[in-house]
C-alpha positions as semicolon CSV with decimal commas, in nm:
position;residue;x (nm);y (nm);z (nm)
1;M;-0,835;1,629;-1,227
2;L;-0,894;1,529;-0,865
3;Q;-1,108;1,235;-0,757
4;L;-1,156;1,180;-0,385
5;R;-1,217;0,829;-0,251
6;P;-1,346;0,874;0,106
7;A;-1,275;0,594;0,354
8;A;-1,645;0,563;0,442
9;E;-1,736;0,490;0,079
10;R;-1,494;0,198;0,037
11;G;-1,620;-0,155;0,000
12;S;-1,603;-0,338;0,332
13;A;-1,671;-0,670;0,500
14;N;-1,639;-0,800;0,855
15;Y;-1,593;-1,176;0,885
16;G;-1,520;-1,169;1,257
17;W;-1,159;-1,279;1,217
18;L;-1,104;-1,022;0,938
19;N;-1,227;-0,664;0,907
20;T;-1,140;-0,542;0,557
21;H;-1,189;-0,226;0,350
22;H;-1,136;-0,203;-0,027
23;S;-1,063;0,119;-0,214
24;F;-1,111;-0,074;-0,541
25;S;-1,323;-0,373;-0,643
26;F;-1,196;-0,686;-0,471
27;G;-1,339;-1,026;-0,378
28;R;-1,713;-1,000;-0,317
29;Y;-1,704;-0,622;-0,354
30;Y;-1,758;-0,508;-0,712
31;D;-1,806;-0,150;-0,830
32;P;-1,738;-0,077;-1,198
33;E;-1,667;0,286;-1,103
34;H;-1,375;0,174;-0,883
35;M;-1,166;-0,090;-1,059
36;G;-0,827;0,062;-0,985
37;F;-0,619;0,360;-1,093
38;R;-0,374;0,312;-1,378
39;S;-0,155;0,013;-1,276
40;L;-0,274;0,027;-0,913
41;R;-0,533;-0,248;-0,882
42;V;-0,583;-0,324;-0,510
43;M;-0,569;-0,104;-0,201
44;N;-0,695;-0,306;0,097
45;E;-0,683;-0,206;0,462
46;D;-0,713;-0,514;0,685
47;W;-0,741;-0,592;1,056
48;V;-0,666;-0,959;1,134
49;Q;-0,778;-1,121;1,461
50;P;-0,518;-1,285;1,688
51;G;-0,441;-1,645;1,596
52;T;-0,612;-1,629;1,256
53;G;-0,517;-1,545;0,898
54;F;-0,520;-1,638;0,533
55;G;-0,441;-2,003;0,460
56;M;-0,218;-2,114;0,173
57;H;-0,349;-1,966;-0,153
58;G;-0,216;-1,874;-0,494
59;H;-0,140;-1,561;-0,696
60;S;0,004;-1,496;-1,041
61;E;0,085;-1,197;-1,263
62;M;0,070;-0,939;-0,985
63;E;0,311;-0,722;-0,786
64;I;0,203;-0,747;-0,420
65;L;0,317;-0,508;-0,146
66;T;0,226;-0,548;0,221
67;Y;0,284;-0,288;0,491
68;V;0,222;-0,374;0,857
69;L;0,105;-0,074;1,060
70;E;0,041;-0,255;1,390
71;G;0,109;-0,605;1,517
72;E;0,281;-0,882;1,322
73;L;0,222;-1,095;1,013
74;A;0,371;-1,443;0,976
75;H;0,449;-1,534;0,614
76;Q;0,520;-1,868;0,443
77;D;0,545;-1,927;0,068
78;S;0,612;-2,187;-0,197
79;M;0,960;-2,038;-0,265
80;G;1,070;-2,146;0,084
81;N;1,049;-1,803;0,247
82;G;0,925;-1,789;0,603
83;S;0,941;-1,488;0,834
84;T;0,741;-1,257;1,058
85;I;0,681;-0,903;0,931
86;R;0,648;-0,655;1,215
87;A;0,499;-0,308;1,244
88;G;0,687;-0,064;1,021
89;Q;0,813;-0,332;0,782
90;W;0,734;-0,389;0,415
91;Q;0,708;-0,705;0,207
92;R;0,718;-0,739;-0,173
93;M;0,617;-1,043;-0,376
94;S;0,633;-1,060;-0,753
95;A;0,386;-1,341;-0,818
96;G;0,479;-1,375;-1,186
97;T;0,429;-1,727;-1,318
98;G;0,272;-1,835;-0,989
99;I;0,328;-1,841;-0,615
100;R;0,146;-1,981;-0,314
101;H;0,166;-1,826;0,031
102;S;-0,006;-1,793;0,367
103;E;-0,036;-1,495;0,602
104;A;-0,134;-1,517;0,967
105;N;-0,143;-1,311;1,284
106;P;0,086;-1,505;1,522
107;S;-0,020;-1,313;1,834
108;D;-0,254;-1,461;2,096
109;T;-0,373;-1,117;2,207
110;D;-0,310;-0,837;1,954
111;W;-0,479;-0,761;1,623
112;T;-0,268;-0,703;1,312
113;H;-0,338;-0,389;1,108
114;L;-0,198;-0,384;0,756
115;Y;-0,233;-0,254;0,403
116;Q;-0,208;-0,491;0,108
117;I;-0,144;-0,332;-0,230
118;W;-0,145;-0,492;-0,575
119;L;-0,006;-0,345;-0,896
120;L;-0,038;-0,495;-1,241
121;P;0,307;-0,589;-1,381
122;N;0,437;-0,439;-1,704
123;Q;0,583;-0,769;-1,820
124;P;0,429;-1,118;-1,812
125;E;0,561;-1,444;-1,670
126;V;0,842;-1,309;-1,453
127;T;1,012;-1,550;-1,216
128;P;0,848;-1,518;-0,872
129;S;1,058;-1,335;-0,613
130;Y;1,036;-1,194;-0,262
131;E;1,179;-0,908;-0,052
132;E;1,121;-0,752;0,287
133;K;1,262;-0,427;0,423
134;T;1,244;-0,172;0,703
135;F;1,284;0,187;0,589
136;F;1,220;0,469;0,830
137;N;1,425;0,619;1,108
138;D;1,375;0,950;1,287
139;K;1,597;1,138;1,039
140;E;1,367;1,047;0,749
141;R;1,054;1,220;0,877
142;D;0,905;1,514;0,689
143;G;1,021;1,395;0,348
144;F;0,935;1,140;0,079
145;R;1,099;0,801;0,139
146;L;1,111;0,583;-0,172
147;I;0,961;0,242;-0,086
148;A;0,930;0,070;-0,426
149;S;1,058;0,140;-0,778
150;P;1,125;-0,046;-1,105
151;D;1,502;-0,038;-1,055
152;G;1,538;-0,069;-0,676
153;R;1,704;0,272;-0,650
154;E;1,776;0,417;-0,305
155;D;1,756;0,066;-0,157
156;S;1,385;0,045;-0,239
157;L;1,184;-0,268;-0,314
158;T;1,199;-0,369;-0,682
159;I;0,872;-0,400;-0,873
160;H;0,795;-0,491;-1,235
161;Q;0,606;-0,173;-1,322
162;D;0,678;0,190;-1,412
163;A;0,561;0,300;-1,069
164;Y;0,724;0,471;-0,773
165;L;0,583;0,438;-0,423
166;Y;0,680;0,692;-0,158
167;L;0,590;0,706;0,211
168;A;0,576;1,039;0,391
169;Q;0,564;1,061;0,770
170;I;0,482;1,423;0,849
171;T;0,464;1,625;1,169
172;P;0,185;1,883;1,217
173;G;0,235;2,209;1,033
174;K;0,502;2,069;0,800
175;E;0,444;2,106;0,427
176;L;0,590;1,898;0,143
177;T;0,567;1,944;-0,233
178;Y;0,594;1,657;-0,482
179;S;0,666;1,738;-0,848
180;I;0,460;1,542;-1,102
181;S;0,608;1,467;-1,445
182;S;0,394;1,526;-1,752
183;G;0,153;1,242;-1,830
184;R;0,186;1,069;-1,495
185;G;-0,084;1,019;-1,235
186;I;-0,074;1,022;-0,856
187;W;-0,270;0,816;-0,608
188;A;-0,234;0,931;-0,247
189;Q;-0,359;0,725;0,048
190;V;-0,373;0,853;0,405
191;L;-0,273;0,570;0,637
192;R;-0,279;0,761;0,966
193;G;-0,373;1,106;1,087
194;K;-0,508;1,397;0,882
195;A;-0,347;1,583;0,595
196;E;-0,433;1,837;0,330
197;L;-0,349;1,715;-0,021
198;A;-0,404;1,922;-0,335
199;G;-0,625;2,154;-0,133
200;K;-0,845;1,871;0,001
201;E;-0,848;1,764;0,366
202;L;-0,812;1,386;0,397
203;Q;-0,844;1,159;0,699
204;E;-0,731;0,803;0,774
205;G;-0,836;0,567;0,496
206;D;-0,912;0,841;0,244
207;G;-0,752;0,825;-0,100
208;I;-0,732;1,069;-0,389
209;A;-0,646;1,036;-0,758
210;I;-0,460;1,327;-0,914
211;E;-0,404;1,379;-1,287
212;E;-0,311;1,670;-1,513
213;Q;-0,129;1,848;-1,231
214;S;0,236;1,956;-1,215
215;S;0,278;1,924;-0,839
216;L;0,117;1,797;-0,520
217;R;0,122;1,998;-0,200
218;L;0,090;1,797;0,120
219;Q;0,046;1,946;0,468
220;A;-0,009;1,755;0,793
221;K;-0,297;1,865;1,016
222;E;-0,180;1,619;1,283
223;D;0,087;1,347;1,281
224;A;0,022;1,184;0,945
225;E;0,148;0,897;0,733
226;V;0,071;0,915;0,361
227;L;0,146;0,686;0,064
228;I;0,217;0,850;-0,270
229;F;0,200;0,638;-0,588
230;D;0,360;0,798;-0,898
231;L;0,217;0,597;-1,191
232;A;0,272;0,587;-1,568
């Protein structure tokens, strides 16, 4: 089973300071046909205007991953964490029993481009926690780099869910194959460039759900960056 989610069909809103696109129902955007995929609940692509951002607000019972593609994101939270996440860096918050945080673009001139991803946890009322990491170097191109996992293997971010998130940065003409275990589902999201996945050509912002398949073939049509979610 393959289900394509084209970028142009996502929910979207432009508030001036925030241009946002939702692969799944979120905020004012509601579509009962797109409520998530397995434990993956939110896939938002955001552009945040210089000097603006999200004020202090709360979350609970959610695993939240943020990836900055361009610019910077200043973070403060109720656990006492405060830092600036820069392009190429990842952040993980387990909201658990409750956390409050703010996110802002600290630049006076440059927009921040990011993805925010939420997964439902597989256990309730965990103690809130926080991580941030940088993963890629030039030697890790043209392969699957593990970004998040339930056990933190391979120095990945630790999440409370039977889910594995990989990031592939692929040069044109290169082909990768990902093996899919029985009963598991894949969500792939193209962050940059163009790539062929499972025989479908996807562009920036496109996503695809894959079930009842034993493998996923991925080929870059131009420099591409693709997220692969392996979900129970």
